[in-house]
Predicted model as a PDB file, atoms N, CA, C, CB and O in Angstrom, pLDDT in the B-factor column:
MODEL        1                                                                  
ATOM      1  N   UNK A   1    -131.752 -59.155  24.930  1.00 87.00           N  
ATOM      2  CA  UNK A   1    -132.764 -58.418  25.662  1.00 87.00           C  
ATOM      3  C   UNK A   1    -133.408 -59.362  26.678  1.00 87.00           C  
ATOM      4  CB  UNK A   1    -133.830 -57.815  24.695  1.00 87.00           C  
ATOM      5  O   UNK A   1    -133.768 -60.491  26.347  1.00 87.00           O  
ATOM      6  N   UNK A   2    -133.546 -58.895  27.896  1.00 94.00           N  
ATOM      7  CA  UNK A   2    -134.224 -59.678  28.923  1.00 94.00           C  
ATOM      8  C   UNK A   2    -135.727 -59.634  28.688  1.00 94.00           C  
ATOM      9  CB  UNK A   2    -133.878 -59.155  30.337  1.00 94.00           C  
ATOM     10  O   UNK A   2    -136.298 -58.583  28.398  1.00 94.00           O  
ATOM     11  N   UNK A   3    -136.353 -60.801  28.820  1.00 97.00           N  
ATOM     12  CA  UNK A   3    -137.801 -60.884  28.663  1.00 97.00           C  
ATOM     13  C   UNK A   3    -138.420 -61.400  29.946  1.00 97.00           C  
ATOM     14  CB  UNK A   3    -138.180 -61.791  27.474  1.00 97.00           C  
ATOM     15  O   UNK A   3    -137.787 -62.123  30.716  1.00 97.00           O  
ATOM     16  N   UNK A   4    -139.668 -61.016  30.161  1.00 96.00           N  
ATOM     17  CA  UNK A   4    -140.436 -61.437  31.317  1.00 96.00           C  
ATOM     18  C   UNK A   4    -141.489 -62.440  30.865  1.00 96.00           C  
ATOM     19  CB  UNK A   4    -141.090 -60.221  32.026  1.00 96.00           C  
ATOM     20  O   UNK A   4    -142.206 -62.189  29.896  1.00 96.00           O  
ATOM     21  N   UNK A   5    -141.591 -63.564  31.549  1.00 97.00           N  
ATOM     22  CA  UNK A   5    -142.631 -64.543  31.238  1.00 97.00           C  
ATOM     23  C   UNK A   5    -143.999 -63.935  31.508  1.00 97.00           C  
ATOM     24  CB  UNK A   5    -142.438 -65.838  32.063  1.00 97.00           C  
ATOM     25  O   UNK A   5    -144.176 -63.174  32.459  1.00 97.00           O  
ATOM     26  N   UNK A   6    -144.968 -64.282  30.658  1.00 97.00           N  
ATOM     27  CA  UNK A   6    -146.333 -63.796  30.833  1.00 97.00           C  
ATOM     28  C   UNK A   6    -147.296 -64.976  30.797  1.00 97.00           C  
ATOM     29  CB  UNK A   6    -146.697 -62.755  29.739  1.00 97.00           C  
ATOM     30  O   UNK A   6    -147.015 -66.008  30.186  1.00 97.00           O  
ATOM     31  N   UNK A   7    -148.429 -64.806  31.460  1.00 95.00           N  
ATOM     32  CA  UNK A   7    -149.496 -65.805  31.439  1.00 95.00           C  
ATOM     33  C   UNK A   7    -150.372 -65.524  30.219  1.00 95.00           C  
ATOM     34  CB  UNK A   7    -150.341 -65.777  32.771  1.00 95.00           C  
ATOM     35  O   UNK A   7    -151.187 -64.602  30.228  1.00 95.00           O  
ATOM     36  N   UNK A   8    -150.199 -66.311  29.191  1.00 94.00           N  
ATOM     37  CA  UNK A   8    -150.917 -66.093  27.949  1.00 94.00           C  
ATOM     38  C   UNK A   8    -150.975 -67.401  27.175  1.00 94.00           C  
ATOM     39  CB  UNK A   8    -150.248 -64.979  27.108  1.00 94.00           C  
ATOM     40  O   UNK A   8    -150.050 -68.210  27.237  1.00 94.00           O  
ATOM     41  N   UNK A   9    -152.063 -67.602  26.449  1.00 93.00           N  
ATOM     42  CA  UNK A   9    -152.165 -68.809  25.636  1.00 93.00           C  
ATOM     43  C   UNK A   9    -151.350 -68.708  24.347  1.00 93.00           C  
ATOM     44  CB  UNK A   9    -153.619 -69.086  25.304  1.00 93.00           C  
ATOM     45  O   UNK A   9    -151.064 -69.727  23.718  1.00 93.00           O  
ATOM     46  N   UNK A  10    -150.973 -67.485  23.947  1.00 94.00           N  
ATOM     47  CA  UNK A  10    -150.235 -67.289  22.697  1.00 94.00           C  
ATOM     48  C   UNK A  10    -148.802 -66.798  22.904  1.00 94.00           C  
ATOM     49  CB  UNK A  10    -150.971 -66.311  21.828  1.00 94.00           C  
ATOM     50  O   UNK A  10    -147.913 -67.127  22.119  1.00 94.00           O  
ATOM     51  N   UNK A  11    -148.579 -66.015  23.957  1.00 97.00           N  
ATOM     52  CA  UNK A  11    -147.262 -65.426  24.196  1.00 97.00           C  
ATOM     53  C   UNK A  11    -146.554 -66.145  25.327  1.00 97.00           C  
ATOM     54  CB  UNK A  11    -147.385 -63.934  24.515  1.00 97.00           C  
ATOM     55  O   UNK A  11    -147.181 -66.585  26.291  1.00 97.00           O  
ATOM     56  N   UNK A  12    -145.243 -66.259  25.197  1.00 98.00           N  
ATOM     57  CA  UNK A  12    -144.434 -66.883  26.240  1.00 98.00           C  
ATOM     58  C   UNK A  12    -143.742 -65.834  27.096  1.00 98.00           C  
ATOM     59  CB  UNK A  12    -143.400 -67.821  25.624  1.00 98.00           C  
ATOM     60  O   UNK A  12    -143.730 -65.935  28.323  1.00 98.00           O  
ATOM     61  N   UNK A  13    -143.159 -64.813  26.439  1.00 98.00           N  
ATOM     62  CA  UNK A  13    -142.455 -63.774  27.187  1.00 98.00           C  
ATOM     63  C   UNK A  13    -142.433 -62.469  26.400  1.00 98.00           C  
ATOM     64  CB  UNK A  13    -141.022 -64.222  27.515  1.00 98.00           C  
ATOM     65  O   UNK A  13    -142.622 -62.444  25.184  1.00 98.00           O  
ATOM     66  N   UNK A  14    -142.197 -61.386  27.139  1.00 98.00           N  
ATOM     67  CA  UNK A  14    -142.189 -60.039  26.561  1.00 98.00           C  
ATOM     68  C   UNK A  14    -140.973 -59.289  27.111  1.00 98.00           C  
ATOM     69  CB  UNK A  14    -143.527 -59.268  26.886  1.00 98.00           C  
ATOM     70  O   UNK A  14    -140.693 -59.330  28.309  1.00 98.00           O  
ATOM     71  N   UNK A  15    -140.261 -58.609  26.219  1.00 98.00           N  
ATOM     72  CA  UNK A  15    -139.143 -57.768  26.622  1.00 98.00           C  
ATOM     73  C   UNK A  15    -139.278 -56.388  26.016  1.00 98.00           C  
ATOM     74  CB  UNK A  15    -137.812 -58.401  26.213  1.00 98.00           C  
ATOM     75  O   UNK A  15    -139.990 -56.196  25.029  1.00 98.00           O  
ATOM     76  N   UNK A  16    -138.587 -55.424  26.615  1.00 98.00           N  
ATOM     77  CA  UNK A  16    -138.652 -54.058  26.094  1.00 98.00           C  
ATOM     78  C   UNK A  16    -137.327 -53.364  26.331  1.00 98.00           C  
ATOM     79  CB  UNK A  16    -139.805 -53.265  26.749  1.00 98.00           C  
ATOM     80  O   UNK A  16    -136.791 -53.386  27.439  1.00 98.00           O  
ATOM     81  N   UNK A  17    -136.803 -52.744  25.281  1.00 98.00           N  
ATOM     82  CA  UNK A  17    -135.588 -51.926  25.374  1.00 98.00           C  
ATOM     83  C   UNK A  17    -136.033 -50.470  25.511  1.00 98.00           C  
ATOM     84  CB  UNK A  17    -134.644 -52.127  24.110  1.00 98.00           C  
ATOM     85  O   UNK A  17    -136.474 -49.851  24.542  1.00 98.00           O  
ATOM     86  N   UNK A  18    -135.912 -49.934  26.723  1.00 97.00           N  
ATOM     87  CA  UNK A  18    -136.401 -48.590  27.023  1.00 97.00           C  
ATOM     88  C   UNK A  18    -135.625 -47.504  26.283  1.00 97.00           C  
ATOM     89  CB  UNK A  18    -136.330 -48.338  28.509  1.00 97.00           C  
ATOM     90  O   UNK A  18    -136.176 -46.439  26.004  1.00 97.00           O  
ATOM     91  N   UNK A  19    -134.363 -47.754  25.964  1.00 97.00           N  
ATOM     92  CA  UNK A  19    -133.548 -46.753  25.265  1.00 97.00           C  
ATOM     93  C   UNK A  19    -133.843 -46.714  23.772  1.00 97.00           C  
ATOM     94  CB  UNK A  19    -132.070 -47.035  25.484  1.00 97.00           C  
ATOM     95  O   UNK A  19    -133.867 -45.644  23.164  1.00 97.00           O  
ATOM     96  N   UNK A  20    -134.068 -47.886  23.185  1.00 98.00           N  
ATOM     97  CA  UNK A  20    -134.264 -47.954  21.735  1.00 98.00           C  
ATOM     98  C   UNK A  20    -135.723 -48.144  21.328  1.00 98.00           C  
ATOM     99  CB  UNK A  20    -133.441 -49.077  21.167  1.00 98.00           C  
ATOM    100  O   UNK A  20    -136.034 -48.160  20.137  1.00 98.00           O  
ATOM    101  N   UNK A  21    -136.618 -48.287  22.302  1.00 98.00           N  
ATOM    102  CA  UNK A  21    -138.063 -48.442  22.050  1.00 98.00           C  
ATOM    103  C   UNK A  21    -138.360 -49.657  21.168  1.00 98.00           C  
ATOM    104  CB  UNK A  21    -138.625 -47.175  21.387  1.00 98.00           C  
ATOM    105  O   UNK A  21    -139.109 -49.584  20.194  1.00 98.00           O  
ATOM    106  N   UNK A  22    -137.740 -50.775  21.553  1.00 98.00           N  
ATOM    107  CA  UNK A  22    -137.956 -52.032  20.842  1.00 98.00           C  
ATOM    108  C   UNK A  22    -138.711 -52.991  21.754  1.00 98.00           C  
ATOM    109  CB  UNK A  22    -136.605 -52.655  20.377  1.00 98.00           C  
ATOM    110  O   UNK A  22    -138.281 -53.270  22.873  1.00 98.00           O  
ATOM    111  N   UNK A  23    -139.827 -53.486  21.267  1.00 98.00           N  
ATOM    112  CA  UNK A  23    -140.629 -54.479  21.975  1.00 98.00           C  
ATOM    113  C   UNK A  23    -140.290 -55.845  21.400  1.00 98.00           C  
ATOM    114  CB  UNK A  23    -142.163 -54.177  21.855  1.00 98.00           C  
ATOM    115  O   UNK A  23    -140.306 -56.028  20.183  1.00 98.00           O  
ATOM    116  N   UNK A  24    -139.987 -56.795  22.258  1.00 98.00           N  
ATOM    117  CA  UNK A  24    -139.642 -58.145  21.806  1.00 98.00           C  
ATOM    118  C   UNK A  24    -140.661 -59.131  22.372  1.00 98.00           C  
ATOM    119  CB  UNK A  24    -138.191 -58.535  22.242  1.00 98.00           C  
ATOM    120  O   UNK A  24    -140.914 -59.162  23.576  1.00 98.00           O  
ATOM    121  N   UNK A  25    -141.233 -59.926  21.488  1.00 98.00           N  
ATOM    122  CA  UNK A  25    -142.271 -60.881  21.858  1.00 98.00           C  
ATOM    123  C   UNK A  25    -141.811 -62.287  21.493  1.00 98.00           C  
ATOM    124  CB  UNK A  25    -143.614 -60.542  21.158  1.00 98.00           C  
ATOM    125  O   UNK A  25    -141.402 -62.548  20.362  1.00 98.00           O  
ATOM    126  N   UNK A  26    -141.885 -63.183  22.467  1.00 98.00           N  
ATOM    127  CA  UNK A  26    -141.645 -64.599  22.200  1.00 98.00           C  
ATOM    128  C   UNK A  26    -142.999 -65.309  22.266  1.00 98.00           C  
ATOM    129  CB  UNK A  26    -140.612 -65.221  23.228  1.00 98.00           C  
ATOM    130  O   UNK A  26    -143.703 -65.237  23.274  1.00 98.00           O  
ATOM    131  N   UNK A  27    -143.346 -65.988  21.187  1.00 97.00           N  
ATOM    132  CA  UNK A  27    -144.602 -66.721  21.115  1.00 97.00           C  
ATOM    133  C   UNK A  27    -144.419 -68.137  21.645  1.00 97.00           C  
ATOM    134  CB  UNK A  27    -145.129 -66.752  19.673  1.00 97.00           C  
ATOM    135  O   UNK A  27    -143.296 -68.632  21.739  1.00 97.00           O  
ATOM    136  N   UNK A  28    -145.517 -68.778  21.985  1.00 95.00           N  
ATOM    137  CA  UNK A  28    -145.485 -70.138  22.545  1.00 95.00           C  
ATOM    138  C   UNK A  28    -144.795 -71.127  21.606  1.00 95.00           C  
ATOM    139  CB  UNK A  28    -146.906 -70.618  22.843  1.00 95.00           C  
ATOM    140  O   UNK A  28    -144.194 -72.096  22.069  1.00 95.00           O  
ATOM    141  N   UNK A  29    -144.871 -70.900  20.318  1.00 95.00           N  
ATOM    142  CA  UNK A  29    -144.229 -71.787  19.356  1.00 95.00           C  
ATOM    143  C   UNK A  29    -142.722 -71.591  19.252  1.00 95.00           C  
ATOM    144  CB  UNK A  29    -144.843 -71.590  18.014  1.00 95.00           C  
ATOM    145  O   UNK A  29    -142.049 -72.343  18.546  1.00 95.00           O  
ATOM    146  N   UNK A  30    -142.181 -70.584  19.951  1.00 96.00           N  
ATOM    147  CA  UNK A  30    -140.744 -70.331  19.944  1.00 96.00           C  
ATOM    148  C   UNK A  30    -140.308 -69.186  19.054  1.00 96.00           C  
ATOM    149  CB  UNK A  30    -140.037 -71.551  19.527  1.00 96.00           C  
ATOM    150  O   UNK A  30    -139.157 -68.754  19.124  1.00 96.00           O  
ATOM    151  N   UNK A  31    -141.219 -68.678  18.205  1.00 97.00           N  
ATOM    152  CA  UNK A  31    -140.858 -67.561  17.334  1.00 97.00           C  
ATOM    153  C   UNK A  31    -140.667 -66.292  18.177  1.00 97.00           C  
ATOM    154  CB  UNK A  31    -141.949 -67.339  16.240  1.00 97.00           C  
ATOM    155  O   UNK A  31    -141.384 -66.063  19.150  1.00 97.00           O  
ATOM    156  N   UNK A  32    -139.694 -65.485  17.782  1.00 98.00           N  
ATOM    157  CA  UNK A  32    -139.423 -64.220  18.467  1.00 98.00           C  
ATOM    158  C   UNK A  32    -139.481 -63.093  17.446  1.00 98.00           C  
ATOM    159  CB  UNK A  32    -138.035 -64.248  19.187  1.00 98.00           C  
ATOM    160  O   UNK A  32    -138.856 -63.163  16.388  1.00 98.00           O  
ATOM    161  N   UNK A  33    -140.241 -62.053  17.776  1.00 98.00           N  
ATOM    162  CA  UNK A  33    -140.377 -60.881  16.912  1.00 98.00           C  
ATOM    163  C   UNK A  33    -139.976 -59.634  17.678  1.00 98.00           C  
ATOM    164  CB  UNK A  33    -141.823 -60.748  16.379  1.00 98.00           C  
ATOM    165  O   UNK A  33    -140.207 -59.524  18.882  1.00 98.00           O  
ATOM    166  N   UNK A  34    -139.368 -58.694  16.957  1.00 98.00           N  
ATOM    167  CA  UNK A  34    -139.074 -57.375  17.509  1.00 98.00           C  
ATOM    168  C   UNK A  34    -139.893 -56.340  16.755  1.00 98.00           C  
ATOM    169  CB  UNK A  34    -137.552 -57.052  17.422  1.00 98.00           C  
ATOM    170  O   UNK A  34    -139.943 -56.334  15.525  1.00 98.00           O  
ATOM    171  N   UNK A  35    -140.533 -55.463  17.522  1.00 98.00           N  
ATOM    172  CA  UNK A  35    -141.341 -54.361  16.983  1.00 98.00           C  
ATOM    173  C   UNK A  35    -140.626 -53.059  17.326  1.00 98.00           C  
ATOM    174  CB  UNK A  35    -142.815 -54.375  17.565  1.00 98.00           C  
ATOM    175  O   UNK A  35    -140.253 -52.836  18.478  1.00 98.00           O  
ATOM    176  N   UNK A  36    -140.436 -52.201  16.325  1.00 98.00           N  
ATOM    177  CA  UNK A  36    -139.616 -51.009  16.478  1.00 98.00           C  
ATOM    178  C   UNK A  36    -140.457 -49.744  16.645  1.00 98.00           C  
ATOM    179  CB  UNK A  36    -138.699 -50.861  15.285  1.00 98.00           C  
ATOM    180  O   UNK A  36    -141.545 -49.623  16.081  1.00 98.00           O  
ATOM    181  N   UNK A  37    -139.929 -48.808  17.433  1.00 98.00           N  
ATOM    182  CA  UNK A  37    -140.599 -47.530  17.633  1.00 98.00           C  
ATOM    183  C   UNK A  37    -141.800 -47.604  18.558  1.00 98.00           C  
ATOM    184  CB  UNK A  37    -141.026 -46.985  16.324  1.00 98.00           C  
ATOM    185  O   UNK A  37    -142.671 -46.735  18.514  1.00 98.00           O  
ATOM    186  N   UNK A  38    -141.854 -48.629  19.393  1.00 98.00           N  
ATOM    187  CA  UNK A  38    -142.986 -48.816  20.308  1.00 98.00           C  
ATOM    188  C   UNK A  38    -142.759 -47.947  21.548  1.00 98.00           C  
ATOM    189  CB  UNK A  38    -143.152 -50.329  20.706  1.00 98.00           C  
ATOM    190  O   UNK A  38    -141.766 -48.128  22.252  1.00 98.00           O  
ATOM    191  N   UNK A  39    -143.664 -47.011  21.823  1.00 97.00           N  
ATOM    192  CA  UNK A  39    -143.479 -46.149  22.993  1.00 97.00           C  
ATOM    193  C   UNK A  39    -143.647 -46.927  24.305  1.00 97.00           C  
ATOM    194  CB  UNK A  39    -144.473 -44.981  22.949  1.00 97.00           C  
ATOM    195  O   UNK A  39    -144.293 -47.974  24.344  1.00 97.00           O  
ATOM    196  N   UNK A  40    -143.063 -46.401  25.352  1.00 97.00           N  
ATOM    197  CA  UNK A  40    -143.107 -47.066  26.648  1.00 97.00           C  
ATOM    198  C   UNK A  40    -144.544 -47.267  27.139  1.00 97.00           C  
ATOM    199  CB  UNK A  40    -142.318 -46.262  27.670  1.00 97.00           C  
ATOM    200  O   UNK A  40    -144.853 -48.288  27.754  1.00 97.00           O  
ATOM    201  N   UNK A  41    -145.420 -46.298  26.869  1.00 97.00           N  
ATOM    202  CA  UNK A  41    -146.809 -46.439  27.325  1.00 97.00           C  
ATOM    203  C   UNK A  41    -147.495 -47.628  26.662  1.00 97.00           C  
ATOM    204  CB  UNK A  41    -147.598 -45.158  27.037  1.00 97.00           C  
ATOM    205  O   UNK A  41    -148.377 -48.247  27.257  1.00 97.00           O  
ATOM    206  N   UNK A  42    -147.096 -47.946  25.442  1.00 97.00           N  
ATOM    207  CA  UNK A  42    -147.681 -49.091  24.735  1.00 97.00           C  
ATOM    208  C   UNK A  42    -147.203 -50.394  25.380  1.00 97.00           C  
ATOM    209  CB  UNK A  42    -147.304 -49.059  23.221  1.00 97.00           C  
ATOM    210  O   UNK A  42    -147.986 -51.327  25.563  1.00 97.00           O  
ATOM    211  N   UNK A  43    -145.924 -50.449  25.720  1.00 98.00           N  
ATOM    212  CA  UNK A  43    -145.392 -51.617  26.437  1.00 98.00           C  
ATOM    213  C   UNK A  43    -146.103 -51.784  27.782  1.00 98.00           C  
ATOM    214  CB  UNK A  43    -143.860 -51.475  26.653  1.00 98.00           C  
ATOM    215  O   UNK A  43    -146.493 -52.894  28.144  1.00 98.00           O  
ATOM    216  N   UNK A  44    -146.269 -50.696  28.513  1.00 98.00           N  
ATOM    217  CA  UNK A  44    -146.950 -50.752  29.809  1.00 98.00           C  
ATOM    218  C   UNK A  44    -148.391 -51.232  29.644  1.00 98.00           C  
ATOM    219  CB  UNK A  44    -146.925 -49.370  30.491  1.00 98.00           C  
ATOM    220  O   UNK A  44    -148.887 -52.001  30.467  1.00 98.00           O  
ATOM    221  N   UNK A  45    -149.060 -50.783  28.589  1.00 97.00           N  
ATOM    222  CA  UNK A  45    -150.418 -51.226  28.308  1.00 97.00           C  
ATOM    223  C   UNK A  45    -150.481 -52.720  28.033  1.00 97.00           C  
ATOM    224  CB  UNK A  45    -150.982 -50.463  27.131  1.00 97.00           C  
ATOM    225  O   UNK A  45    -151.386 -53.411  28.502  1.00 97.00           O  
ATOM    226  N   UNK A  46    -149.520 -53.208  27.275  1.00 97.00           N  
ATOM    227  CA  UNK A  46    -149.452 -54.636  26.975  1.00 97.00           C  
ATOM    228  C   UNK A  46    -149.267 -55.453  28.252  1.00 97.00           C  
ATOM    229  CB  UNK A  46    -148.309 -54.923  25.993  1.00 97.00           C  
ATOM    230  O   UNK A  46    -149.944 -56.460  28.458  1.00 97.00           O  
ATOM    231  N   UNK A  47    -148.351 -55.014  29.098  1.00 97.00           N  
ATOM    232  CA  UNK A  47    -148.063 -55.762  30.313  1.00 97.00           C  
ATOM    233  C   UNK A  47    -149.220 -55.710  31.308  1.00 97.00           C  
ATOM    234  CB  UNK A  47    -146.802 -55.229  30.960  1.00 97.00           C  
ATOM    235  O   UNK A  47    -149.395 -56.639  32.096  1.00 97.00           O  
ATOM    236  N   UNK A  48    -150.006 -54.644  31.283  1.00 97.00           N  
ATOM    237  CA  UNK A  48    -151.130 -54.498  32.214  1.00 97.00           C  
ATOM    238  C   UNK A  48    -152.424 -55.100  31.692  1.00 97.00           C  
ATOM    239  CB  UNK A  48    -151.352 -53.047  32.521  1.00 97.00           C  
ATOM    240  O   UNK A  48    -153.394 -55.220  32.441  1.00 97.00           O  
ATOM    241  N   UNK A  49    -152.454 -55.477  30.432  1.00 97.00           N  
ATOM    242  CA  UNK A  49    -153.683 -55.970  29.808  1.00 97.00           C  
ATOM    243  C   UNK A  49    -154.124 -57.298  30.418  1.00 97.00           C  
ATOM    244  CB  UNK A  49    -153.485 -56.128  28.299  1.00 97.00           C  
ATOM    245  O   UNK A  49    -153.297 -58.123  30.806  1.00 97.00           O  
ATOM    246  N   UNK A  50    -155.426 -57.486  30.492  1.00 95.00           N  
ATOM    247  CA  UNK A  50    -155.947 -58.763  30.998  1.00 95.00           C  
ATOM    248  C   UNK A  50    -155.680 -59.889  29.998  1.00 95.00           C  
ATOM    249  CB  UNK A  50    -157.463 -58.653  31.285  1.00 95.00           C  
ATOM    250  O   UNK A  50    -155.580 -61.055  30.381  1.00 95.00           O  
ATOM    251  N   UNK A  51    -155.566 -59.536  28.716  1.00 96.00           N  
ATOM    252  CA  UNK A  51    -155.195 -60.497  27.675  1.00 96.00           C  
ATOM    253  C   UNK A  51    -154.031 -59.906  26.875  1.00 96.00           C  
ATOM    254  CB  UNK A  51    -156.421 -60.830  26.738  1.00 96.00           C  
ATOM    255  O   UNK A  51    -154.215 -58.992  26.071  1.00 96.00           O  
ATOM    256  N   UNK A  52    -152.853 -60.436  27.106  1.00 97.00           N  
ATOM    257  CA  UNK A  52    -151.670 -59.938  26.390  1.00 97.00           C  
ATOM    258  C   UNK A  52    -151.794 -60.172  24.892  1.00 97.00           C  
ATOM    259  CB  UNK A  52    -150.399 -60.613  26.919  1.00 97.00           C  
ATOM    260  O   UNK A  52    -151.421 -59.316  24.089  1.00 97.00           O  
ATOM    261  N   UNK A  53    -152.317 -61.334  24.519  1.00 95.00           N  
ATOM    262  CA  UNK A  53    -152.454 -61.657  23.103  1.00 95.00           C  
ATOM    263  C   UNK A  53    -153.429 -60.736  22.383  1.00 95.00           C  
ATOM    264  CB  UNK A  53    -152.900 -63.085  22.945  1.00 95.00           C  
ATOM    265  O   UNK A  53    -153.157 -60.301  21.264  1.00 95.00           O  
ATOM    266  N   UNK A  54    -154.561 -60.436  23.012  1.00 96.00           N  
ATOM    267  CA  UNK A  54    -155.531 -59.532  22.397  1.00 96.00           C  
ATOM    268  C   UNK A  54    -154.962 -58.121  22.278  1.00 96.00           C  
ATOM    269  CB  UNK A  54    -156.833 -59.511  23.211  1.00 96.00           C  
ATOM    270  O   UNK A  54    -155.163 -57.452  21.264  1.00 96.00           O  
ATOM    271  N   UNK A  55    -154.259 -57.671  23.304  1.00 97.00           N  
ATOM    272  CA  UNK A  55    -153.655 -56.338  23.247  1.00 97.00           C  
ATOM    273  C   UNK A  55    -152.631 -56.282  22.113  1.00 97.00           C  
ATOM    274  CB  UNK A  55    -152.984 -55.977  24.604  1.00 97.00           C  
ATOM    275  O   UNK A  55    -152.597 -55.319  21.347  1.00 97.00           O  
ATOM    276  N   UNK A  56    -151.807 -57.311  22.011  1.00 97.00           N  
ATOM    277  CA  UNK A  56    -150.809 -57.361  20.940  1.00 97.00           C  
ATOM    278  C   UNK A  56    -151.483 -57.277  19.580  1.00 97.00           C  
ATOM    279  CB  UNK A  56    -149.970 -58.646  21.038  1.00 97.00           C  
ATOM    280  O   UNK A  56    -151.052 -56.508  18.721  1.00 97.00           O  
ATOM    281  N   UNK A  57    -152.535 -58.060  19.377  1.00 95.00           N  
ATOM    282  CA  UNK A  57    -153.238 -58.058  18.091  1.00 95.00           C  
ATOM    283  C   UNK A  57    -153.865 -56.702  17.774  1.00 95.00           C  
ATOM    284  CB  UNK A  57    -154.315 -59.130  18.087  1.00 95.00           C  
ATOM    285  O   UNK A  57    -153.734 -56.206  16.655  1.00 95.00           O  
ATOM    286  N   UNK A  58    -154.541 -56.102  18.750  1.00 95.00           N  
ATOM    287  CA  UNK A  58    -155.270 -54.845  18.521  1.00 95.00           C  
ATOM    288  C   UNK A  58    -154.360 -53.626  18.436  1.00 95.00           C  
ATOM    289  CB  UNK A  58    -156.277 -54.632  19.622  1.00 95.00           C  
ATOM    290  O   UNK A  58    -154.544 -52.772  17.568  1.00 95.00           O  
ATOM    291  N   UNK A  59    -153.391 -53.541  19.321  1.00 95.00           N  
ATOM    292  CA  UNK A  59    -152.605 -52.311  19.460  1.00 95.00           C  
ATOM    293  C   UNK A  59    -151.260 -52.343  18.728  1.00 95.00           C  
ATOM    294  CB  UNK A  59    -152.364 -52.039  20.914  1.00 95.00           C  
ATOM    295  O   UNK A  59    -150.852 -51.348  18.128  1.00 95.00           O  
ATOM    296  N   UNK A  60    -150.594 -53.457  18.780  1.00 96.00           N  
ATOM    297  CA  UNK A  60    -149.225 -53.530  18.254  1.00 96.00           C  
ATOM    298  C   UNK A  60    -149.221 -53.999  16.800  1.00 96.00           C  
ATOM    299  CB  UNK A  60    -148.368 -54.478  19.116  1.00 96.00           C  
ATOM    300  O   UNK A  60    -148.698 -53.310  15.925  1.00 96.00           O  
ATOM    301  N   UNK A  61    -149.797 -55.159  16.547  1.00 93.00           N  
ATOM    302  CA  UNK A  61    -149.770 -55.704  15.184  1.00 93.00           C  
ATOM    303  C   UNK A  61    -150.497 -54.805  14.188  1.00 93.00           C  
ATOM    304  CB  UNK A  61    -150.392 -57.092  15.166  1.00 93.00           C  
ATOM    305  O   UNK A  61    -150.063 -54.678  13.044  1.00 93.00           O  
ATOM    306  N   UNK A  62    -151.590 -54.185  14.605  1.00 92.00           N  
ATOM    307  CA  UNK A  62    -152.350 -53.321  13.701  1.00 92.00           C  
ATOM    308  C   UNK A  62    -151.892 -51.870  13.785  1.00 92.00           C  
ATOM    309  CB  UNK A  62    -153.836 -53.411  14.016  1.00 92.00           C  
ATOM    310  O   UNK A  62    -152.456 -50.995  13.128  1.00 92.00           O  
ATOM    311  N   UNK A  63    -150.880 -51.621  14.586  1.00 91.00           N  
ATOM    312  CA  UNK A  63    -150.341 -50.266  14.727  1.00 91.00           C  
ATOM    313  C   UNK A  63    -149.314 -49.970  13.646  1.00 91.00           C  
ATOM    314  CB  UNK A  63    -149.711 -50.079  16.109  1.00 91.00           C  
ATOM    315  O   UNK A  63    -149.160 -50.740  12.698  1.00 91.00           O  
ATOM    316  N   UNK A  64    -148.621 -48.863  13.791  1.00 94.00           N  
ATOM    317  CA  UNK A  64    -147.674 -48.417  12.765  1.00 94.00           C  
ATOM    318  C   UNK A  64    -146.268 -48.993  12.931  1.00 94.00           C  
ATOM    319  CB  UNK A  64    -147.596 -46.921  12.775  1.00 94.00           C  
ATOM    320  O   UNK A  64    -145.318 -48.481  12.338  1.00 94.00           O  
ATOM    321  N   UNK A  65    -146.127 -50.050  13.731  1.00 97.00           N  
ATOM    322  CA  UNK A  65    -144.782 -50.508  14.108  1.00 97.00           C  
ATOM    323  C   UNK A  65    -144.207 -51.504  13.115  1.00 97.00           C  
ATOM    324  CB  UNK A  65    -144.812 -51.134  15.486  1.00 97.00           C  
ATOM    325  O   UNK A  65    -144.837 -52.506  12.774  1.00 97.00           O  
ATOM    326  N   UNK A  66    -143.004 -51.207  12.664  1.00 97.00           N  
ATOM    327  CA  UNK A  66    -142.262 -52.124  11.794  1.00 97.00           C  
ATOM    328  C   UNK A  66    -141.759 -53.285  12.659  1.00 97.00           C  
ATOM    329  CB  UNK A  66    -141.061 -51.389  11.065  1.00 97.00           C  
ATOM    330  O   UNK A  66    -141.443 -53.087  13.832  1.00 97.00           O  
ATOM    331  N   UNK A  67    -141.686 -54.473  12.098  1.00 97.00           N  
ATOM    332  CA  UNK A  67    -141.244 -55.622  12.874  1.00 97.00           C  
ATOM    333  C   UNK A  67    -140.404 -56.568  12.023  1.00 97.00           C  
ATOM    334  CB  UNK A  67    -142.446 -56.363  13.457  1.00 97.00           C  
ATOM    335  O   UNK A  67    -140.462 -56.547  10.794  1.00 97.00           O  
ATOM    336  N   UNK A  68    -139.626 -57.394  12.706  1.00 98.00           N  
ATOM    337  CA  UNK A  68    -138.855 -58.458  12.065  1.00 98.00           C  
ATOM    338  C   UNK A  68    -138.881 -59.683  12.958  1.00 98.00           C  
ATOM    339  CB  UNK A  68    -137.392 -58.008  11.785  1.00 98.00           C  
ATOM    340  O   UNK A  68    -138.972 -59.579  14.181  1.00 98.00           O  
ATOM    341  N   UNK A  69    -138.799 -60.829  12.337  1.00 97.00           N  
ATOM    342  CA  UNK A  69    -138.652 -62.074  13.099  1.00 97.00           C  
ATOM    343  C   UNK A  69    -137.171 -62.278  13.369  1.00 97.00           C  
ATOM    344  CB  UNK A  69    -139.263 -63.306  12.329  1.00 97.00           C  
ATOM    345  O   UNK A  69    -136.362 -62.227  12.443  1.00 97.00           O  
ATOM    346  N   UNK A  70    -136.803 -62.510  14.631  1.00 96.00           N  
ATOM    347  CA  UNK A  70    -135.397 -62.664  14.994  1.00 96.00           C  
ATOM    348  C   UNK A  70    -135.092 -64.044  15.541  1.00 96.00           C  
ATOM    349  CB  UNK A  70    -135.005 -61.620  16.008  1.00 96.00           C  
ATOM    350  O   UNK A  70    -133.935 -64.357  15.820  1.00 96.00           O  
ATOM    351  N   UNK A  71    -136.089 -64.854  15.695  1.00 83.00           N  
ATOM    352  CA  UNK A  71    -135.843 -66.202  16.209  1.00 83.00           C  
ATOM    353  C   UNK A  71    -137.012 -67.094  15.974  1.00 83.00           C  
ATOM    354  CB  UNK A  71    -135.522 -66.170  17.674  1.00 83.00           C  
ATOM    355  O   UNK A  71    -136.977 -68.267  16.344  1.00 83.00           O  
TER     356      UNK A  71                                                      
ENDMDL                                                                          
END                                                                             
């Protein structure tokens, strides 16, 4: 999955699979997580947020999305 670099103290890059609704997050430490069933509007909200890390914590991590560490 292609990821886009983001300006964040916690996140390094963000990717999204529009067909499968998978959000992929690479953290500054190198860990990569995939979140499943994430709607496109949620991805757009994350990318537009003034703080990507805060949005991830509030909306994605505390949301109903199943996730796995892939790297």
